Wavefront OBJ file of the C-alpha trace (Angstrom):
o trace
v 42.108 -3.665 -12.883
v 40.589 -2.306 -9.397
v 36.849 -3.363 -9.484
v 36.074 -0.093 -7.754
v 37.326 2.019 -10.670
v 33.913 3.335 -11.674
v 32.791 6.629 -9.987
v 30.055 6.961 -7.537
v 27.874 9.919 -9.167
v 27.175 9.143 -12.777
v 25.051 12.251 -12.898
v 27.771 14.801 -12.904
v 29.119 12.497 -16.280
v 25.641 12.157 -18.152
v 25.305 14.605 -20.937
v 22.237 16.863 -20.793
v 20.416 15.977 -24.084
v 19.583 12.375 -22.117
v 16.101 12.171 -20.827
v 15.876 11.303 -16.924
v 14.558 7.927 -17.915
v 17.635 7.362 -20.086
v 20.102 8.510 -17.164
v 18.386 6.257 -14.804
v 18.713 3.423 -16.913
v 22.436 4.173 -17.617
v 23.422 4.748 -14.177
v 21.706 1.569 -13.148
v 23.606 -0.359 -15.923
v 26.812 0.933 -14.985
v 26.543 0.429 -11.355
v 26.850 -3.288 -12.200
v 30.587 -2.667 -12.366
v 30.975 -1.453 -8.397
v 33.382 -3.525 -6.183
v 31.760 -7.293 -5.691
v 31.881 -8.805 -8.721
v 28.142 -8.823 -9.774
v 27.053 -10.560 -13.302
v 27.483 -8.034 -16.102
v 24.557 -8.054 -17.974
v 25.485 -7.495 -21.837
v 21.746 -7.707 -23.429
v 21.522 -3.835 -24.076
v 24.838 -3.046 -25.298
v 24.411 -1.870 -29.254
v 22.490 0.042 -31.395
v 20.086 -1.565 -33.864
v 20.607 1.040 -36.473
v 23.486 2.488 -38.599
v 24.710 6.036 -38.782
v 25.987 7.574 -41.961
v 29.272 8.055 -40.004
v 31.660 6.519 -37.769
v 31.374 6.507 -34.113
v 34.155 6.132 -31.444
v 33.859 2.316 -30.362
v 32.681 1.206 -33.937
v 34.309 -2.208 -34.890
v 35.181 -2.083 -38.593
v 36.317 -5.060 -40.506
v 39.881 -5.431 -42.604
v 41.592 -2.460 -41.510
v 45.253 -2.433 -42.518
v 47.882 -2.582 -39.712
v 51.254 -3.289 -39.276
v 52.176 -6.967 -37.475
v 55.233 -6.991 -35.733
v 57.316 -10.418 -36.785
v 59.039 -11.565 -33.128
v 61.285 -14.012 -35.184
v 62.392 -11.706 -38.208
v 61.927 -8.345 -35.823
v 60.445 -6.706 -38.311
v 56.798 -5.496 -39.405
v 55.006 -6.712 -42.229
v 51.178 -5.550 -43.724
v 47.984 -7.462 -42.430
v 44.529 -6.864 -42.066
v 42.442 -6.987 -38.707
v 38.924 -6.231 -37.184
v 39.530 -3.124 -35.315
v 37.355 -0.887 -32.807
v 37.880 3.070 -33.233
v 39.258 4.686 -30.180
v 39.321 8.365 -31.661
v 36.334 10.631 -30.596
v 33.953 10.955 -32.891
v 33.983 14.477 -34.011
v 38.110 14.258 -34.532
v 37.194 11.611 -37.433
v 34.364 13.422 -38.771
v 34.251 13.984 -42.557
v 32.378 17.331 -42.269
v 35.012 18.499 -39.382
v 37.513 20.321 -41.851
v 41.079 20.842 -40.500
v 43.365 22.857 -42.441
v 46.719 22.408 -40.687
v 45.990 19.666 -38.301
v 44.514 16.905 -39.586
v 43.528 14.353 -37.214
v 44.170 10.466 -37.959
v 42.033 7.844 -36.525
v 43.383 5.565 -33.827
v 42.419 2.105 -33.422
v 43.050 -0.841 -31.706
v 42.752 -4.353 -33.133
v 40.237 -6.789 -32.319
v 40.138 -10.590 -32.222
v 37.574 -13.149 -31.504
v 37.681 -14.377 -27.667
v 37.804 -18.222 -29.069
v 40.491 -17.358 -31.329
v 42.445 -15.087 -28.597
v 42.414 -18.151 -26.210
v 43.252 -20.910 -28.772
v 46.470 -18.760 -29.075
v 46.824 -18.992 -25.507
v 46.478 -22.877 -25.181
v 48.854 -23.099 -27.961
v 51.376 -21.662 -25.660
v 50.484 -24.061 -22.848
v 47.960 -22.329 -20.823
v 46.179 -24.766 -18.661
v 42.101 -24.978 -19.129
v 41.864 -23.773 -15.398
v 43.622 -20.949 -15.841
v 41.567 -19.908 -18.939
v 38.455 -20.505 -17.095
v 39.507 -17.969 -14.428
v 40.942 -15.573 -17.280
v 37.672 -15.993 -19.597
v 35.738 -14.793 -16.368
v 37.900 -11.688 -15.282
v 37.972 -10.532 -19.242
v 34.123 -10.679 -19.114
v 33.807 -8.867 -16.262
v 36.477 -6.029 -17.518
v 38.637 -6.859 -15.018
v 41.638 -6.728 -17.321
v 43.040 -3.059 -18.087
v 44.417 -3.558 -21.356
v 41.351 -5.997 -22.697
v 37.850 -4.888 -23.676
v 35.618 -7.531 -23.795
v 32.878 -6.713 -26.354
v 29.799 -9.774 -26.515
v 28.542 -11.078 -29.443
v 24.927 -9.335 -30.246
v 22.978 -12.714 -30.077
v 25.315 -14.643 -27.301
v 27.032 -12.682 -24.364
v 28.849 -15.695 -23.385
v 31.119 -15.158 -26.932
v 32.510 -12.208 -28.229
v 35.227 -10.176 -29.176
v 38.244 -8.687 -27.368
v 40.170 -5.345 -28.183
v 43.599 -5.258 -27.582
v 44.322 -1.522 -25.776
v 48.112 -2.443 -25.608
v 48.221 -2.649 -29.508
v 46.992 0.554 -30.553
v 47.716 2.022 -34.178
v 46.593 4.813 -36.655
v 44.456 4.812 -39.777
v 44.200 7.323 -42.596
v 41.047 9.203 -41.653
v 40.193 10.486 -45.169
v 40.613 6.890 -46.367
v 38.292 5.417 -43.320
v 35.571 7.991 -44.299
v 36.026 6.936 -48.071
v 34.299 3.757 -46.525
v 31.028 5.627 -46.203
v 30.105 5.886 -49.887
v 26.758 4.312 -50.515
v 25.957 1.888 -53.073
v 23.777 2.122 -56.132
v 20.931 1.412 -53.537
v 21.576 3.934 -51.395
v 22.941 1.577 -48.705
v 25.974 2.353 -46.498
v 28.573 -0.600 -47.172
v 30.935 0.371 -44.457
v 32.319 -2.995 -43.145
v 30.894 -1.878 -39.655
v 30.591 -4.776 -37.157
v 29.124 -3.088 -34.405
v 28.086 0.329 -32.972
v 27.649 0.667 -29.314
v 24.868 2.260 -27.474
v 24.941 4.451 -24.387
v 25.720 2.087 -21.963
v 28.562 0.163 -24.180
v 29.947 3.419 -25.297
v 30.498 5.012 -21.440
v 31.794 1.232 -20.427
v 34.073 1.417 -23.551
v 35.559 5.285 -22.576
v 35.789 4.302 -18.963
v 38.152 0.902 -19.602
v 39.962 2.965 -22.342
v 40.239 6.153 -19.804
v 41.705 3.544 -17.114
v 44.099 1.886 -19.307
v 45.602 4.891 -20.409
v 45.063 7.492 -17.545
v 45.020 5.348 -14.188
v 44.951 7.924 -11.338
v 46.753 7.608 -8.867
v 49.543 5.981 -10.611
v 51.009 5.185 -7.346
v 54.206 6.860 -8.495
v 55.784 10.081 -6.499
v 56.330 12.556 -8.980
v 57.273 15.200 -6.086
v 60.445 17.180 -6.982
v 63.559 15.318 -5.768
v 66.929 16.793 -4.261
v 69.674 15.816 -6.677
v 72.848 15.389 -4.857
v 76.201 16.030 -7.246
l 1 2 3 4 5 6 7 8 9 10 11 12 13 14 15 16 17 18 19 20 21 22 23 24 25 26 27 28 29 30 31 32 33 34 35 36 37 38 39 40 41 42 43 44 45 46 47 48 49 50 51 52 53 54 55 56 57 58 59 60 61 62 63 64 65 66 67 68 69 70 71 72 73 74 75 76 77 78 79 80 81 82 83 84 85 86 87 88 89 90 91 92 93 94 95 96 97 98 99 100 101 102 103 104 105 106 107 108 109 110 111 112 113 114 115 116 117 118 119 120 121 122 123 124 125 126 127 128 129 130 131 132 133 134 135 136 137 138 139 140 141 142 143 144 145 146 147 148 149 150 151 152 153 154 155 156 157 158 159 160 161 162 163 164 165 166 167 168 169 170 171 172 173 174 175 176 177 178 179 180 181 182 183 184 185 186 187 188 189 190 191 192 193 194 195 196 197 198 199 200 201 202 203 204 205 206 207 208 209 210 211 212 213 214 215 216 217 218 219 220 221 222 223 224
């Protein structure tokens, strides 16, 4: 992934409802990703309160998904922690759709330590893992998004963007039923703030929609 994938003028991309102070803070935070490999400050990445609906970028526990069994060449049922890729409005229970119900897209999430233990089992050297970990934490790997732990930015989880799956939106929203005390037991692990969300959609966009793709799509003359 190219370090300079961040656009230069963030002012044109930020929503109008943000205050001037908030825009300045967000612009300065995102400028950390400019070419040069600066250390990223993940201290201000998550919200400290919950919404009564799911947001794009929320990490949810125990989502069902199909797992590909390489040995038997078939899928099996499993559960995973996963991050919501779909737009917030598309999965809102208040957004009633008659003929075009939209399902929720997820990417599975694994803990960074577990991810690297799997690589160790495949014989990857510690030297290679150290370099790879640094690249992941600097968001230089296009198919992986690093999401820091709330209390320790050196650890965290990794979203696997090349293993996307869908989950019924209607069932997802059923997780939002409050308990007897009125608390929402959603299984939500994290909710991103503006900085986290903008980084998330940038990485997601870059992974899925890389421009230019360095492939000439000009019409070619076919000789019979």
